[in-house]
C-alpha positions as CSV (number, residue, x, y, z in Angstrom):
1,M,-21.5,4.2,-34.2
2,L,-24.7,3.9,-31.9
3,H,-23.3,1.0,-30.0
4,T,-19.8,2.9,-29.1
5,A,-21.5,6.3,-28.3
6,L,-24.1,4.6,-26.1
7,A,-21.2,2.4,-24.0
8,G,-18.6,5.2,-23.7
9,G,-21.7,8.3,-23.1
10,L,-23.4,5.9,-21.0
11,T,-19.8,4.7,-19.1
12,G,-18.8,8.5,-19.0
13,L,-22.7,9.5,-17.6
14,L,-22.4,7.1,-14.0
15,F,-18.5,8.3,-14.2
16,G,-19.5,12.0,-13.9
17,F,-22.0,11.6,-11.7
18,V,-19.8,9.3,-9.0
19,L,-17.2,11.9,-9.0
20,Q,-19.5,15.1,-8.3
21,R,-21.2,13.3,-5.4
22,G,-18.1,12.0,-3.9
23,R,-16.3,15.1,-5.1
24,F,-13.8,12.7,-6.2
25,C,-10.8,15.0,-7.5
26,M,-6.9,13.6,-7.5
27,T,-5.8,16.9,-7.2
28,S,-7.6,17.6,-4.1
29,A,-6.6,14.2,-2.7
30,F,-3.0,14.6,-3.3
31,R,-2.5,18.1,-2.9
32,D,-4.7,18.0,0.7
33,L,-2.3,15.4,1.5
34,Y,0.1,18.1,2.0
35,L,-1.8,21.5,2.8
36,T,-3.8,20.1,5.2
37,R,-3.1,16.8,5.7
38,D,-6.7,15.8,5.0
39,S,-6.7,12.2,3.6
40,R,-10.1,11.3,2.8
41,L,-9.6,11.5,-0.5
42,F,-6.7,9.8,-0.8
43,K,-8.2,7.1,1.3
44,A,-11.1,7.1,-1.2
45,Y,-8.6,7.0,-4.3
46,V,-7.1,3.5,-2.3
47,V,-10.0,1.6,-2.1
48,S,-10.3,2.6,-5.5
49,L,-7.4,0.8,-6.4
50,A,-7.8,-1.8,-4.5
51,V,-11.5,-2.3,-6.3
52,Q,-10.6,-2.1,-9.9
53,S,-7.1,-3.8,-9.3
54,T,-9.3,-6.7,-8.4
55,G,-11.7,-6.2,-11.1
56,I,-8.9,-6.8,-13.6
57,L,-7.6,-9.6,-12.5
58,L,-11.2,-11.2,-12.3
59,L,-11.4,-10.0,-15.9
60,Q,-8.2,-11.3,-17.8
61,Q,-8.8,-15.2,-15.9
62,A,-12.5,-14.7,-17.2
63,G,-10.6,-14.2,-20.6
64,L,-12.7,-10.9,-21.3
65,V,-10.3,-8.4,-21.5
66,Q,-6.5,-8.1,-22.7
67,V,-4.0,-6.2,-21.0
68,Q,-0.6,-4.8,-22.5
69,P,1.4,-3.6,-19.9
70,D,3.1,-0.1,-20.8
71,P,6.6,0.4,-21.5
72,F,8.5,2.1,-18.9
73,Q,9.6,5.2,-20.2
74,W,11.4,6.5,-17.0
75,L,12.4,10.0,-18.4
76,A,8.9,10.7,-19.6
77,A,7.0,9.2,-16.8
78,L,9.1,11.9,-14.2
79,T,9.1,14.6,-16.5
80,G,5.7,14.2,-17.7
81,G,4.0,13.3,-14.0
82,L,5.8,16.3,-12.5
83,I,4.2,19.3,-15.6
84,F,1.1,17.8,-14.8
85,G,1.0,17.6,-11.0
86,I,2.1,21.6,-11.6
87,S,0.0,22.1,-13.6
88,V,-3.0,20.7,-12.4
89,I,-2.8,23.1,-9.2
90,L,-3.0,26.3,-12.3
91,S,-5.8,24.5,-13.6
92,G,-7.7,24.2,-10.6
93,G,-8.4,20.3,-11.3
94,C,-7.0,17.0,-12.2
95,A,-8.4,15.6,-15.6
96,S,-11.2,14.1,-14.3
97,G,-11.9,16.8,-11.4
98,T,-12.0,19.2,-14.7
99,Y,-14.6,17.4,-16.7
100,F,-17.1,17.1,-13.7
101,R,-17.0,20.8,-12.6
102,I,-17.8,21.7,-16.2
103,G,-20.8,19.6,-15.0
104,E,-21.2,22.5,-11.6
105,G,-20.9,25.1,-14.1
106,M,-17.4,26.4,-14.2
107,V,-16.9,27.7,-16.9
108,G,-13.3,28.1,-16.3
109,S,-12.7,25.0,-15.9
110,L,-14.1,24.2,-19.6
111,V,-11.9,26.5,-20.5
112,A,-8.7,24.7,-19.0
113,A,-10.5,21.5,-20.6
114,V,-10.0,23.3,-23.9
115,F,-6.6,23.8,-23.3
116,Y,-5.9,20.7,-22.1
117,G,-6.6,19.0,-25.6
118,I,-4.5,21.7,-27.0
119,G,-1.4,20.5,-24.9
120,A,-2.0,17.2,-25.7
121,L,-2.3,18.1,-29.7
122,M,0.3,19.8,-29.4
123,A,2.8,16.9,-27.8
124,R,0.8,14.2,-30.0
125,A,0.7,15.3,-33.2
126,G,1.7,19.1,-33.6
127,A,4.6,21.8,-32.7
128,L,5.7,19.8,-30.1
129,A,5.5,15.8,-31.1
130,P,9.1,15.6,-31.9
131,L,10.1,16.7,-28.2
132,T,7.9,14.2,-26.7
133,R,9.4,11.5,-28.9
134,R,12.7,12.4,-27.8
135,I,11.7,12.2,-23.9
136,Q,9.9,9.0,-24.6
137,E,12.9,7.3,-26.1
138,P,14.5,5.9,-23.2
139,T,13.1,2.9,-21.7
140,A,14.1,0.0,-19.5
141,T,12.5,-2.9,-17.1
142,L,13.5,-3.5,-14.0
143,N,14.7,-7.5,-13.0
144,G,13.6,-8.0,-17.2
145,A,9.6,-7.1,-16.4
146,T,8.0,-3.4,-17.1
147,T,5.5,-4.2,-14.0
148,L,5.7,-3.9,-10.4
149,Y,4.7,-7.7,-9.7
150,G,7.3,-8.7,-12.4
151,A,10.0,-6.9,-10.9
152,L,9.3,-8.6,-7.7
153,G,8.3,-11.7,-8.6
154,V,4.8,-12.4,-6.8
155,S,1.7,-12.7,-8.2
156,P,-0.3,-9.4,-9.3
157,W,-2.8,-10.9,-6.6
158,V,-0.2,-10.4,-4.0
159,L,-0.1,-6.6,-5.0
160,A,-3.9,-6.4,-5.2
161,G,-4.2,-7.9,-1.5
162,A,-2.4,-5.0,-0.1
163,L,-4.1,-2.8,-1.5
164,W,-6.9,-4.6,0.2
165,A,-4.9,-4.4,3.3
166,V,-4.3,-0.7,3.3
167,S,-8.0,0.4,2.2
168,L,-9.1,-2.1,5.2
169,F,-6.5,-0.6,7.6
170,F,-8.0,2.9,6.7
171,L,-11.2,2.0,7.3
172,V,-10.4,0.3,10.4
173,R,-8.6,3.4,11.8
174,S,-11.2,6.1,10.4
175,R,-14.1,4.2,12.9
176,R,-12.3,5.1,16.0
177,E,-11.6,8.6,14.7
178,P,-14.3,11.6,15.1
179,Q,-16.6,12.2,12.4
180,P,-16.6,15.5,10.1
181,A,-20.2,17.3,9.9
182,I,-22.0,16.7,6.7
183,P,-21.6,19.2,4.9
184,F,-25.1,19.6,3.5
185,P,-28.0,19.4,5.5
186,E,-30.8,16.8,5.9
187,D,-34.3,17.3,4.2
188,P,-36.9,15.0,6.3
189,H,-39.3,15.9,3.7
190,R,-37.2,13.6,0.3
191,P,-37.7,9.8,0.5
192,A,-34.5,8.2,1.8
193,L,-32.8,6.8,-1.4
194,W,-33.1,10.5,-2.9
195,R,-31.3,11.7,0.9
196,A,-28.7,9.2,0.7
197,V,-27.8,9.7,-3.7
198,F,-28.0,13.7,-3.0
199,G,-29.1,15.1,0.6
200,R,-25.4,14.7,2.0
201,G,-21.2,14.5,0.9
202,W,-20.8,11.1,0.4
203,S,-18.5,9.2,2.8
204,W,-14.5,8.3,1.3
205,P,-15.3,4.4,1.4
206,V,-18.6,4.7,-0.7
207,T,-17.0,7.0,-3.1
208,G,-13.7,4.7,-3.3
209,F,-16.0,1.8,-4.0
210,A,-18.2,3.8,-6.7
211,V,-15.1,5.1,-8.4
212,G,-13.5,1.6,-8.3
213,A,-16.3,-0.4,-9.6
214,V,-17.3,2.6,-12.4
215,A,-13.5,1.9,-13.7
216,V,-13.8,-1.8,-13.7
217,L,-17.2,-1.4,-15.7
218,A,-15.5,1.1,-18.3
219,W,-13.3,-2.0,-19.0
220,I,-16.3,-3.8,-19.7
221,T,-18.4,-1.1,-21.8
222,S,-14.9,-0.2,-23.6
223,V,-13.7,-3.8,-24.7
224,S,-17.4,-4.2,-26.4
225,T,-16.1,-1.9,-29.0
226,G,-12.6,-3.3,-29.5
227,R,-11.0,-0.9,-27.4
228,H,-9.1,-2.9,-24.7
229,Y,-8.3,-0.4,-22.1
230,G,-9.8,1.5,-19.3
231,L,-10.5,4.9,-18.2
232,G,-9.0,7.6,-20.5
233,I,-8.9,11.2,-20.6
234,T,-6.2,12.6,-22.6
235,T,-6.1,11.0,-25.6
236,P,-9.9,11.6,-26.3
237,T,-9.7,15.1,-25.0
238,A,-7.3,15.6,-27.9
239,N,-9.1,13.4,-30.4
240,L,-12.6,15.4,-29.9
241,L,-10.7,18.7,-30.4
242,R,-8.7,17.2,-34.1
243,F,-12.2,15.8,-34.8
244,L,-13.9,19.7,-34.0
245,V,-11.1,21.2,-35.2
246,V,-8.2,19.5,-37.9
247,D,-10.1,16.5,-39.0
248,S,-14.0,15.3,-39.1
249,N,-13.1,12.3,-39.7
250,P,-15.6,9.7,-37.5
251,Q,-12.6,7.1,-36.7
252,F,-11.8,10.0,-34.2
253,L,-15.0,9.3,-31.9
254,D,-14.3,6.2,-30.3
255,W,-15.5,4.9,-26.6
256,G,-13.4,7.5,-25.3
257,V,-14.5,10.4,-26.6
258,F,-17.8,9.8,-25.8
259,L,-16.7,8.9,-22.3
260,V,-15.6,12.4,-21.9
261,L,-19.0,13.8,-23.1
262,G,-21.0,12.2,-20.8
263,I,-19.2,13.4,-17.8
264,P,-20.1,16.4,-17.5
265,L,-23.8,15.5,-18.4
266,G,-23.1,12.8,-15.4
267,S,-22.0,15.6,-13.1
268,Y,-24.6,18.1,-14.0
269,L,-27.4,15.7,-12.9
270,A,-26.0,15.0,-9.7
271,A,-25.7,18.4,-9.3
272,R,-28.9,19.8,-10.5
273,G,-30.7,16.6,-8.5
274,A,-28.6,18.1,-5.2
275,G,-28.8,21.6,-5.9
276,E,-25.5,22.6,-6.4
277,F,-25.3,23.2,-10.2
278,R,-24.3,27.1,-10.4
279,L,-22.6,29.1,-13.3
280,R,-19.5,30.7,-12.2
281,A,-16.7,32.5,-14.4
282,P,-13.6,33.0,-12.9
283,N,-11.5,36.8,-13.3
284,A,-9.2,37.5,-15.9
285,G,-6.4,36.6,-13.9
286,R,-7.7,33.0,-13.1
287,L,-9.0,32.6,-16.7
288,L,-5.4,32.7,-17.6
289,Q,-3.9,30.2,-15.2
290,H,-7.1,27.8,-16.1
291,M,-5.4,27.8,-20.0
292,V,-1.7,27.8,-18.8
293,G,-2.6,24.7,-16.5
294,G,-4.6,23.0,-19.3
295,L,-2.0,23.2,-21.9
296,G,0.8,22.0,-19.1
297,M,-2.0,19.5,-18.2
298,G,-1.9,18.2,-21.7
299,L,1.4,18.2,-22.3
300,G,2.3,16.3,-19.3
301,A,-0.1,13.2,-19.9
302,T,1.0,12.9,-23.2
303,L,4.6,12.8,-22.4
304,A,4.2,10.3,-19.2
305,R,1.7,8.2,-21.6
306,G,-1.5,9.1,-19.0
307,C,-3.3,11.2,-16.7
308,N,-4.3,11.0,-13.0
309,V,-6.7,8.3,-14.7
310,G,-4.7,6.4,-17.5
311,N,-1.8,6.5,-15.1
312,G,-3.1,7.2,-11.4
313,L,-6.1,5.4,-11.7
314,V,-5.8,2.5,-14.1
315,A,-2.3,1.9,-14.6
316,V,-1.6,1.8,-11.0
317,S,-4.1,-0.8,-10.9
318,L,-2.5,-2.6,-13.5
319,F,0.8,-2.3,-11.8
320,T,2.5,-1.2,-14.5
321,L,6.2,0.6,-13.5
322,N,5.4,3.5,-15.9
323,G,2.3,4.3,-14.2
324,W,3.9,3.9,-11.2
325,V,6.3,6.2,-11.5
326,A,4.4,8.7,-13.2
327,T,2.1,9.1,-10.5
328,L,4.6,9.5,-8.0
329,A,5.9,12.3,-9.7
330,I,2.6,14.1,-10.4
331,I,1.8,13.8,-6.5
332,L,5.1,15.5,-6.2
333,G,4.0,18.0,-8.9
334,T,1.2,18.9,-7.1
335,W,2.5,19.4,-3.5
336,V,5.3,21.8,-5.9
337,G,2.6,23.4,-7.2
338,A,0.6,23.7,-4.1
339,Y,3.9,25.2,-2.4
340,L,4.4,28.1,-5.6
341,F,1.4,28.7,-6.7
342,L,-0.8,27.9,-3.1
343,V,1.4,28.1,-0.2
344,L,4.1,31.6,-0.9
345,P,1.5,33.5,-2.0
346,M,-0.5,33.5,0.8
347,R,2.7,33.3,3.0
348,A,3.4,37.0,1.1
349,Q,0.0,38.2,1.7
350,V,0.5,37.6,5.3
351,R,3.6,39.2,5.3
352,A,1.6,42.3,3.5
353,A,-1.0,42.4,5.8
354,G,1.6,42.5,8.9
355,Q,3.6,45.3,7.2
356,A,0.4,47.3,6.9
357,V,-0.2,47.1,10.2
358,A,2.8,48.0,11.9
359,A,3.2,50.9,9.6
360,S,0.0,51.7,11.0
361,G,0.8,51.6,14.1
362,G,-2.0,49.2,15.2
């Protein structure tokens, strides 16, 4: 148990630290492409995929990890991905974003994480479990394969190379664009190493490489405990809640549970070091959104066999069809959610303000 706790907890601590300093939330990465056309976090995401896919392939060739591709449950991937994507807009963050914001002092994110676990547990072993199994029943293959490289008849290294090509394209193109202002002021009295880590927002290439490196490390530390998979948030969240509320069997306290416990701690250390920690509580209306969003995230992630991390970061790096379809559905769901819960209310406010000005004769 001690080895499992250290392996998962320290990996989570490092993951949370990187997420906080890089401001790496995949909700923001996908949402900002639609709302503001800001692609910086999405570029970081692509770099993290390139790093992780290469690392996994090298670990496989060395015989250090064993990867079993997920079945392609196309209906569940589409349905669950859409539900998850819409829900993250309500909850205010994706699975990993929710956990690292807890470490920054956001009470609403803690509430969202609790209801995320409730939704996942309901869909996995509770009242919604029969519906989950029904939606997950339809499976398919593409050219007899459940992976993208198998369907295309190419080596997975070709697809990893494509991710690197896109990453390099982003990097070369960004060098020609004006650089945004550093969001945090420099402190010349601090050591150079402190300023590099805490004194400014990390650039998207640094963030992407750091997230990808932690994702590869996660495979190594997870395998050392007998768990042959990388980062994951949904199942560990459900297992943690099950252990605390339903069944205190220590079997639920695996590497993944200690991972999700370590993420807020790592984020807290990063936020405290940068002077960004502050307790913040939402109003009643926003609290309700966190609850509903958390429940939807848990249900959607369970249906799709993974959240933005299990699918979007890990399964996409494994080039599974289920992971790619679920992630595309998550992106689409994020855009739909942004339109419904951000764009439409903003337009309504603008119209109301305009009508008020017209009524006053201004």
